[in-house]
DOLUMRO-741954 format. One line per field, with one value per atom (N, C-alpha, C): residue in three letters; x, y, z; residue number from 1. Coordinates in steps of 0.2 Angstrom, whole numbers, padded with zeros to 4 digits, always signed. Layout:
residues N
residuo	(ala	...)
X	(X	...)
Y	(Y	...)
Z	(Z	...)
num	(NUM	...)
END
This chain:
residues 185
residuo	(unk	unk	unk	unk	unk	unk	unk	unk	unk	unk	unk	unk	unk	unk	unk	unk	unk	unk	unk	unk	unk	unk	unk	unk	unk	unk	unk	unk	unk	unk	unk	unk	unk	unk	unk	unk	unk	unk	unk	unk	unk	unk	unk	unk	unk	unk	unk	unk	unk	unk	unk	unk	unk	unk	unk	unk	unk	unk	unk	unk	unk	unk	unk	unk	unk	unk	unk	unk	unk	unk	unk	unk	unk	unk	unk	unk	unk	unk	unk	unk	unk	unk	unk	unk	unk	unk	unk	unk	unk	unk	unk	unk	unk	unk	unk	unk	unk	unk	unk	unk	unk	unk	unk	unk	unk	unk	unk	unk	unk	unk	unk	unk	unk	unk	unk	unk	unk	unk	unk	unk	unk	unk	unk	unk	unk	unk	unk	unk	unk	unk	unk	unk	unk	unk	unk	unk	unk	unk	unk	unk	unk	unk	unk	unk	unk	unk	unk	unk	unk	unk	unk	unk	unk	unk	unk	unk	unk	unk	unk	unk	unk	unk	unk	unk	unk	unk	unk	unk	unk	unk	unk	unk	unk	unk	unk	unk	unk	unk	unk	unk	unk	unk	unk	unk	unk	unk	unk	unk	unk	unk	unk	unk	unk	unk	unk	unk	unk	unk	unk	unk	unk	unk	unk	unk	unk	unk	unk	unk	unk	unk	unk	unk	unk	unk	unk	unk	unk	unk	unk	unk	unk	unk	unk	unk	unk	unk	unk	unk	unk	unk	unk	unk	unk	unk	unk	unk	unk	unk	unk	unk	unk	unk	unk	unk	unk	unk	unk	unk	unk	unk	unk	unk	unk	unk	unk	unk	unk	unk	unk	unk	unk	unk	unk	unk	unk	unk	unk	unk	unk	unk	unk	unk	unk	unk	unk	unk	unk	unk	unk	unk	unk	unk	unk	unk	unk	unk	unk	unk	unk	unk	unk	unk	unk	unk	unk	unk	unk	unk	unk	unk	unk	unk	unk	unk	unk	unk	unk	unk	unk	unk	unk	unk	unk	unk	unk	unk	unk	unk	unk	unk	unk	unk	unk	unk	unk	unk	unk	unk	unk	unk	unk	unk	unk	unk	unk	unk	unk	unk	unk	unk	unk	unk	unk	unk	unk	unk	unk	unk	unk	unk	unk	unk	unk	unk	unk	unk	unk	unk	unk	unk	unk	unk	unk	unk	unk	unk	unk	unk	unk	unk	unk	unk	unk	unk	unk	unk	unk	unk	unk	unk	unk	unk	unk	unk	unk	unk	unk	unk	unk	unk	unk	unk	unk	unk	unk	unk	unk	unk	unk	unk	unk	unk	unk	unk	unk	unk	unk	unk	unk	unk	unk	unk	unk	unk	unk	unk	unk	unk	unk	unk	unk	unk	unk	unk	unk	unk	unk	unk	unk	unk	unk	unk	unk	unk	unk	unk	unk	unk	unk	unk	unk	unk	unk	unk	unk	unk	unk	unk	unk	unk	unk	unk	unk	unk	unk	unk	unk	unk	unk	unk	unk	unk	unk	unk	unk	unk	unk	unk	unk	unk	unk	unk	unk	unk	unk	unk	unk	unk	unk	unk	unk	unk	unk	unk	unk	unk	unk	unk	unk	unk	unk	unk	unk	unk	unk	unk	unk	unk	unk	unk	unk	unk	unk	unk	unk	unk	unk	unk	unk	unk	unk	unk	unk	unk	unk	unk	unk	unk	unk	unk	unk	unk	unk	unk	unk	unk	unk	unk	unk	unk	unk	unk	unk	unk	unk	unk	unk	unk	unk	unk	unk	unk	unk	unk	unk	unk	unk	unk	unk	unk	unk	unk	unk	unk	unk)
X	(+0650	+0650	+0643	+0640	+0633	+0634	+0631	+0631	+0627	+0629	+0625	+0620	+0614	+0609	+0609	+0610	+0610	+0603	+0602	+0596	+0598	+0594	+0595	+0589	+0590	+0585	+0586	+0581	+0581	+0576	+0578	+0574	+0568	+0562	+0556	+0556	+0557	+0556	+0560	+0566	+0570	+0569	+0569	+0568	+0561	+0556	+0549	+0548	+0551	+0551	+0554	+0560	+0563	+0558	+0556	+0552	+0545	+0542	+0536	+0537	+0543	+0544	+0545	+0549	+0550	+0544	+0539	+0533	+0534	+0539	+0540	+0537	+0534	+0530	+0524	+0519	+0512	+0510	+0513	+0512	+0518	+0520	+0525	+0523	+0526	+0524	+0525	+0523	+0523	+0529	+0535	+0540	+0547	+0547	+0554	+0552	+0557	+0557	+0562	+0560	+0565	+0566	+0573	+0575	+0580	+0581	+0586	+0588	+0595	+0597	+0597	+0594	+0593	+0600	+0599	+0606	+0608	+0604	+0607	+0607	+0608	+0609	+0603	+0597	+0591	+0589	+0587	+0585	+0577	+0575	+0568	+0566	+0559	+0556	+0556	+0556	+0555	+0550	+0546	+0542	+0542	+0540	+0539	+0534	+0529	+0523	+0524	+0529	+0530	+0530	+0533	+0533	+0526	+0525	+0519	+0520	+0516	+0517	+0512	+0506	+0500	+0499	+0498	+0497	+0489	+0486	+0479	+0477	+0472	+0470	+0462	+0459	+0452	+0451	+0446	+0444	+0449	+0451	+0455	+0453	+0446	+0443	+0440	+0443	+0441	+0439	+0434	+0432	+0433	+0437	+0439	+0436	+0432	+0429	+0434	+0436	+0440	+0440	+0442	+0442	+0447	+0446	+0451	+0457	+0456	+0462	+0466	+0465	+0468	+0474	+0480	+0486	+0487	+0486	+0487	+0483	+0477	+0473	+0476	+0479	+0483	+0488	+0492	+0497	+0495	+0489	+0486	+0484	+0481	+0479	+0485	+0491	+0497	+0499	+0499	+0501	+0496	+0490	+0486	+0487	+0488	+0490	+0496	+0501	+0507	+0506	+0501	+0499	+0494	+0493	+0489	+0482	+0480	+0473	+0471	+0466	+0464	+0459	+0460	+0457	+0452	+0446	+0442	+0441	+0444	+0444	+0438	+0435	+0429	+0431	+0432	+0434	+0428	+0427	+0420	+0422	+0419	+0419	+0414	+0410	+0405	+0406	+0412	+0414	+0409	+0406	+0401	+0395	+0393	+0387	+0389	+0396	+0398	+0398	+0401	+0401	+0394	+0389	+0382	+0379	+0381	+0378	+0380	+0386	+0388	+0387	+0384	+0382	+0389	+0394	+0400	+0399	+0400	+0400	+0406	+0405	+0410	+0417	+0417	+0423	+0427	+0424	+0428	+0430	+0428	+0430	+0437	+0439	+0445	+0444	+0449	+0449	+0446	+0446	+0444	+0440	+0435	+0431	+0432	+0433	+0434	+0429	+0427	+0422	+0425	+0425	+0427	+0423	+0420	+0416	+0410	+0408	+0402	+0405	+0411	+0414	+0417	+0417	+0419	+0426	+0431	+0438	+0439	+0439	+0440	+0447	+0450	+0456	+0462	+0468	+0474	+0476	+0472	+0473	+0478	+0483	+0488	+0485	+0487	+0484	+0484	+0490	+0490	+0484	+0482	+0476	+0470	+0469	+0463	+0463	+0469	+0469	+0467	+0470	+0468	+0461	+0458	+0451	+0447	+0448	+0444	+0445	+0451	+0452	+0447	+0446	+0442	+0434	+0432	+0425	+0421	+0422	+0418	+0411	+0406	+0399	+0396	+0399	+0396	+0399	+0404	+0408	+0406	+0406	+0405	+0411	+0417	+0423	+0429	+0434	+0440	+0440	+0444	+0445	+0451	+0455	+0460	+0458	+0454	+0451	+0457	+0455	+0459	+0464	+0470	+0475	+0482	+0484	+0490	+0496	+0501	+0507	+0511	+0513	+0517	+0513	+0506	+0502	+0503	+0501	+0502	+0498	+0502	+0500	+0501	+0503	+0504	+0511	+0516	+0523	+0526	+0530	+0533	+0540	+0545	+0552	+0552	+0554	+0554	+0549	+0544	+0539	+0534	+0532	+0528	+0524	+0517	+0513	+0510	+0509	+0506	+0499	+0496	+0489	+0486	+0479	+0476	+0471	+0471	+0466	+0460	+0455	+0449	+0444	+0441	+0436	+0429	+0424	+0418	+0412	+0407	+0401	+0395	+0389	+0384	+0381	+0383	+0380	+0386	+0392	+0397	+0402	+0400	+0405	+0411	+0417	+0423	+0427	+0432	+0437	+0443	+0449	+0456	+0457	+0458	+0460	+0467	+0471	+0478	+0481	+0486	+0489	+0496	+0498	+0504	+0507	+0511	+0515	+0522	+0525	+0532	+0532	+0534	+0534	+0539)
Y	(+0561	+0558	+0560	+0555	+0557	+0559	+0564	+0567	+0563	+0561	+0558	+0562	+0560	+0564	+0562	+0568	+0567	+0567	+0563	+0563	+0565	+0570	+0573	+0572	+0570	+0570	+0575	+0579	+0585	+0584	+0586	+0586	+0590	+0589	+0592	+0600	+0601	+0607	+0613	+0613	+0619	+0620	+0615	+0617	+0619	+0616	+0618	+0626	+0628	+0635	+0639	+0638	+0641	+0641	+0635	+0634	+0638	+0638	+0641	+0649	+0651	+0659	+0661	+0656	+0658	+0657	+0653	+0651	+0647	+0642	+0638	+0631	+0630	+0623	+0624	+0621	+0622	+0616	+0611	+0605	+0601	+0598	+0594	+0587	+0582	+0575	+0575	+0570	+0570	+0572	+0569	+0570	+0572	+0571	+0572	+0575	+0579	+0582	+0578	+0575	+0572	+0577	+0578	+0583	+0580	+0582	+0580	+0586	+0586	+0591	+0589	+0593	+0592	+0593	+0593	+0593	+0601	+0606	+0612	+0615	+0611	+0613	+0615	+0614	+0616	+0611	+0612	+0607	+0607	+0601	+0599	+0594	+0594	+0589	+0582	+0577	+0570	+0566	+0562	+0557	+0551	+0545	+0539	+0540	+0544	+0545	+0550	+0554	+0560	+0558	+0552	+0550	+0548	+0552	+0551	+0545	+0539	+0533	+0532	+0535	+0534	+0540	+0539	+0544	+0544	+0550	+0551	+0557	+0557	+0563	+0565	+0562	+0563	+0569	+0569	+0575	+0574	+0580	+0581	+0585	+0587	+0592	+0587	+0588	+0584	+0588	+0586	+0590	+0586	+0589	+0585	+0588	+0584	+0586	+0583	+0588	+0586	+0590	+0588	+0591	+0597	+0603	+0608	+0607	+0602	+0601	+0595	+0592	+0586	+0588	+0587	+0589	+0583	+0577	+0572	+0573	+0575	+0577	+0582	+0587	+0592	+0589	+0584	+0580	+0577	+0573	+0569	+0574	+0580	+0585	+0587	+0588	+0590	+0585	+0579	+0573	+0573	+0573	+0573	+0579	+0585	+0591	+0590	+0587	+0586	+0581	+0577	+0572	+0575	+0582	+0585	+0586	+0584	+0585	+0592	+0595	+0602	+0601	+0603	+0602	+0608	+0606	+0611	+0608	+0611	+0609	+0612	+0608	+0610	+0607	+0612	+0610	+0611	+0605	+0604	+0601	+0603	+0599	+0593	+0592	+0587	+0582	+0578	+0573	+0567	+0566	+0560	+0561	+0567	+0569	+0568	+0569	+0568	+0560	+0557	+0549	+0546	+0549	+0547	+0549	+0555	+0557	+0552	+0549	+0545	+0538	+0536	+0529	+0525	+0528	+0524	+0520	+0513	+0509	+0511	+0511	+0513	+0510	+0503	+0499	+0502	+0506	+0508	+0515	+0519	+0526	+0527	+0533	+0536	+0543	+0548	+0554	+0559	+0558	+0563	+0559	+0563	+0560	+0565	+0562	+0566	+0563	+0567	+0566	+0568	+0563	+0565	+0561	+0564	+0560	+0556	+0558	+0555	+0548	+0548	+0542	+0545	+0540	+0542	+0539	+0544	+0542	+0543	+0538	+0539	+0537	+0542	+0541	+0542	+0539	+0540	+0536	+0537	+0533	+0536	+0532	+0535	+0537	+0543	+0546	+0542	+0538	+0533	+0528	+0526	+0521	+0525	+0531	+0535	+0536	+0538	+0538	+0532	+0526	+0520	+0518	+0519	+0518	+0523	+0529	+0534	+0532	+0530	+0528	+0522	+0517	+0511	+0513	+0518	+0521	+0515	+0511	+0505	+0507	+0505	+0507	+0504	+0498	+0494	+0496	+0500	+0502	+0509	+0511	+0517	+0521	+0518	+0521	+0517	+0520	+0517	+0519	+0515	+0517	+0514	+0518	+0515	+0516	+0511	+0512	+0514	+0517	+0519	+0524	+0524	+0529	+0525	+0521	+0517	+0522	+0521	+0524	+0523	+0528	+0527	+0528	+0529	+0531	+0538	+0540	+0548	+0552	+0557	+0561	+0558	+0552	+0548	+0546	+0549	+0547	+0549	+0544	+0545	+0541	+0545	+0542	+0536	+0530	+0525	+0519	+0521	+0517	+0516	+0510	+0509	+0503	+0504	+0498	+0496	+0489	+0486	+0489	+0490	+0492	+0490	+0490	+0488	+0494	+0496	+0500	+0496	+0497	+0493	+0497	+0493	+0496	+0493	+0498	+0496	+0497	+0493	+0495	+0498	+0499	+0503	+0500	+0493	+0489	+0489	+0492	+0492	+0485	+0481	+0475	+0478	+0474	+0476	+0471	+0473	+0469	+0473	+0469	+0472	+0475	+0482	+0485	+0485	+0486	+0486	+0485	+0480	+0479	+0482	+0485	+0487	+0484	+0479	+0475	+0478	+0479	+0483	+0488	+0494	+0500	+0505)
Z	(+0402	+0409	+0412	+0415	+0418	+0425	+0426	+0433	+0438	+0444	+0449	+0452	+0452	+0456	+0463	+0467	+0474	+0477	+0482	+0486	+0493	+0495	+0502	+0506	+0513	+0517	+0523	+0523	+0528	+0534	+0540	+0545	+0544	+0546	+0544	+0547	+0553	+0556	+0553	+0554	+0551	+0544	+0540	+0533	+0531	+0535	+0534	+0535	+0540	+0541	+0536	+0533	+0528	+0521	+0520	+0513	+0514	+0520	+0521	+0520	+0523	+0523	+0515	+0512	+0505	+0500	+0503	+0499	+0493	+0494	+0488	+0489	+0495	+0496	+0499	+0496	+0498	+0504	+0503	+0508	+0508	+0514	+0515	+0518	+0517	+0520	+0527	+0531	+0538	+0542	+0540	+0545	+0541	+0535	+0531	+0524	+0522	+0515	+0511	+0506	+0501	+0496	+0494	+0489	+0485	+0479	+0474	+0470	+0468	+0464	+0457	+0453	+0446	+0442	+0435	+0431	+0431	+0433	+0433	+0440	+0445	+0452	+0456	+0453	+0457	+0462	+0468	+0472	+0471	+0470	+0469	+0474	+0475	+0480	+0476	+0479	+0476	+0480	+0476	+0479	+0475	+0478	+0474	+0469	+0470	+0466	+0461	+0460	+0456	+0448	+0447	+0440	+0437	+0431	+0427	+0423	+0424	+0420	+0415	+0416	+0412	+0407	+0401	+0396	+0396	+0399	+0399	+0396	+0392	+0389	+0390	+0395	+0397	+0401	+0404	+0409	+0415	+0417	+0422	+0428	+0427	+0432	+0438	+0444	+0449	+0455	+0459	+0465	+0471	+0476	+0482	+0488	+0491	+0498	+0503	+0508	+0513	+0519	+0525	+0531	+0531	+0533	+0533	+0537	+0542	+0547	+0545	+0539	+0537	+0532	+0534	+0530	+0525	+0526	+0521	+0515	+0516	+0510	+0506	+0509	+0505	+0501	+0504	+0501	+0495	+0495	+0490	+0484	+0486	+0481	+0477	+0481	+0477	+0473	+0475	+0470	+0464	+0464	+0458	+0454	+0457	+0453	+0449	+0452	+0448	+0443	+0443	+0438	+0433	+0433	+0428	+0429	+0435	+0437	+0439	+0438	+0440	+0445	+0451	+0457	+0460	+0461	+0465	+0472	+0477	+0483	+0488	+0491	+0495	+0502	+0507	+0514	+0518	+0522	+0526	+0532	+0537	+0544	+0544	+0539	+0539	+0534	+0534	+0529	+0530	+0535	+0536	+0531	+0530	+0526	+0519	+0517	+0510	+0509	+0514	+0513	+0512	+0516	+0515	+0508	+0506	+0500	+0494	+0494	+0489	+0491	+0496	+0498	+0499	+0502	+0503	+0510	+0509	+0515	+0519	+0526	+0530	+0530	+0528	+0527	+0520	+0516	+0510	+0511	+0517	+0517	+0519	+0518	+0520	+0522	+0521	+0524	+0519	+0513	+0508	+0502	+0499	+0494	+0488	+0482	+0476	+0471	+0466	+0461	+0454	+0450	+0443	+0438	+0433	+0428	+0431	+0437	+0441	+0444	+0444	+0448	+0455	+0460	+0467	+0468	+0470	+0471	+0478	+0482	+0490	+0492	+0496	+0499	+0495	+0497	+0494	+0488	+0483	+0477	+0473	+0470	+0466	+0459	+0457	+0451	+0445	+0444	+0438	+0438	+0444	+0445	+0443	+0445	+0443	+0435	+0432	+0425	+0421	+0424	+0421	+0421	+0427	+0428	+0424	+0423	+0419	+0412	+0410	+0403	+0401	+0406	+0405	+0405	+0408	+0409	+0411	+0416	+0417	+0420	+0416	+0417	+0423	+0425	+0431	+0438	+0437	+0444	+0446	+0452	+0455	+0456	+0457	+0458	+0461	+0464	+0467	+0474	+0478	+0485	+0487	+0492	+0496	+0503	+0506	+0513	+0518	+0523	+0529	+0526	+0529	+0527	+0527	+0522	+0523	+0522	+0526	+0526	+0520	+0516	+0510	+0504	+0504	+0499	+0497	+0491	+0490	+0495	+0498	+0503	+0510	+0511	+0517	+0518	+0514	+0514	+0521	+0523	+0530	+0530	+0529	+0529	+0524	+0526	+0521	+0523	+0527	+0529	+0523	+0521	+0515	+0517	+0519	+0520	+0514	+0513	+0508	+0508	+0502	+0501	+0494	+0494	+0488	+0486	+0480	+0477	+0475	+0478	+0476	+0472	+0467	+0463	+0466	+0466	+0469	+0465	+0466	+0462	+0466	+0464	+0467	+0473	+0474	+0479	+0485	+0483	+0488	+0488	+0483	+0481	+0478	+0480	+0478	+0474	+0471	+0468	+0468	+0467	+0468	+0461	+0461	+0455	+0454	+0459	+0459	+0466	+0467	+0473	+0473	+0479	+0480	+0486	+0485	+0490	+0492	+0486	+0487	+0482	+0484	+0479	+0481)
num	(1	1	1	2	2	2	3	3	3	4	4	4	5	5	5	6	6	6	7	7	7	8	8	8	9	9	9	10	10	10	11	11	11	12	12	12	13	13	13	14	14	14	15	15	15	16	16	16	17	17	17	18	18	18	19	19	19	20	20	20	21	21	21	22	22	22	23	23	23	24	24	24	25	25	25	26	26	26	27	27	27	28	28	28	29	29	29	30	30	30	31	31	31	32	32	32	33	33	33	34	34	34	35	35	35	36	36	36	37	37	37	38	38	38	39	39	39	40	40	40	41	41	41	42	42	42	43	43	43	44	44	44	45	45	45	46	46	46	47	47	47	48	48	48	49	49	49	50	50	50	51	51	51	52	52	52	53	53	53	54	54	54	55	55	55	56	56	56	57	57	57	58	58	58	59	59	59	60	60	60	61	61	61	62	62	62	63	63	63	64	64	64	65	65	65	66	66	66	67	67	67	68	68	68	69	69	69	70	70	70	71	71	71	72	72	72	73	73	73	74	74	74	75	75	75	76	76	76	77	77	77	78	78	78	79	79	79	80	80	80	81	81	81	82	82	82	83	83	83	84	84	84	85	85	85	86	86	86	87	87	87	88	88	88	89	89	89	90	90	90	91	91	91	92	92	92	93	93	93	94	94	94	95	95	95	96	96	96	97	97	97	98	98	98	99	99	99	100	100	100	101	101	101	102	102	102	103	103	103	104	104	104	105	105	105	106	106	106	107	107	107	108	108	108	109	109	109	110	110	110	111	111	111	112	112	112	113	113	113	114	114	114	115	115	115	116	116	116	117	117	117	118	118	118	119	119	119	120	120	120	121	121	121	122	122	122	123	123	123	124	124	124	125	125	125	126	126	126	127	127	127	128	128	128	129	129	129	130	130	130	131	131	131	132	132	132	133	133	133	134	134	134	135	135	135	136	136	136	137	137	137	138	138	138	139	139	139	140	140	140	141	141	141	142	142	142	143	143	143	144	144	144	145	145	145	146	146	146	147	147	147	148	148	148	149	149	149	150	150	150	151	151	151	152	152	152	153	153	153	154	154	154	155	155	155	156	156	156	157	157	157	158	158	158	159	159	159	160	160	160	161	161	161	162	162	162	163	163	163	164	164	164	165	165	165	166	166	166	167	167	167	168	168	168	169	169	169	170	170	170	171	171	171	172	172	172	173	173	173	174	174	174	175	175	175	176	176	176	177	177	177	178	178	178	179	179	179	180	180	180	181	181	181	182	182	182	183	183	183	184	184	184	185	185	185)
END
């Protein structure tokens, strides 16, 4: 007989205090904590983005520049770490200079900028898309971006709200094409 996995939705504030006191959670999404009980009775956090779908064996060392006051960036970093990336985090109050350093057009920017294998990864890109891009090693492209901060992307989860979004590949001239589209996820 198969055990049913239970999914619990907890209000953010009281549970946050308990988890932070216990030190079990580094970052939590915007308003709610999703948890499920595994087969041996342990409560674990769950996210739509937790499942690792891409088998990737390349470089996993990624440097992320982000504002020290941005919590969603911390959520995205947690997401890519769960997916096997080793993160060097650089907190800076001058993200505009980082965007200029990598010649990112303003319409492609988001809140954090990551570099891996000399590619630019801008914003809340799902880790599986980064892995797929890196496996292809496209010489004509500069990187990937999820412009702005769509609700529902990794690090931007909020209850059951999920905005459609596109992961864009871009070249050195700032020209884009759709790498992957997320309409319903």
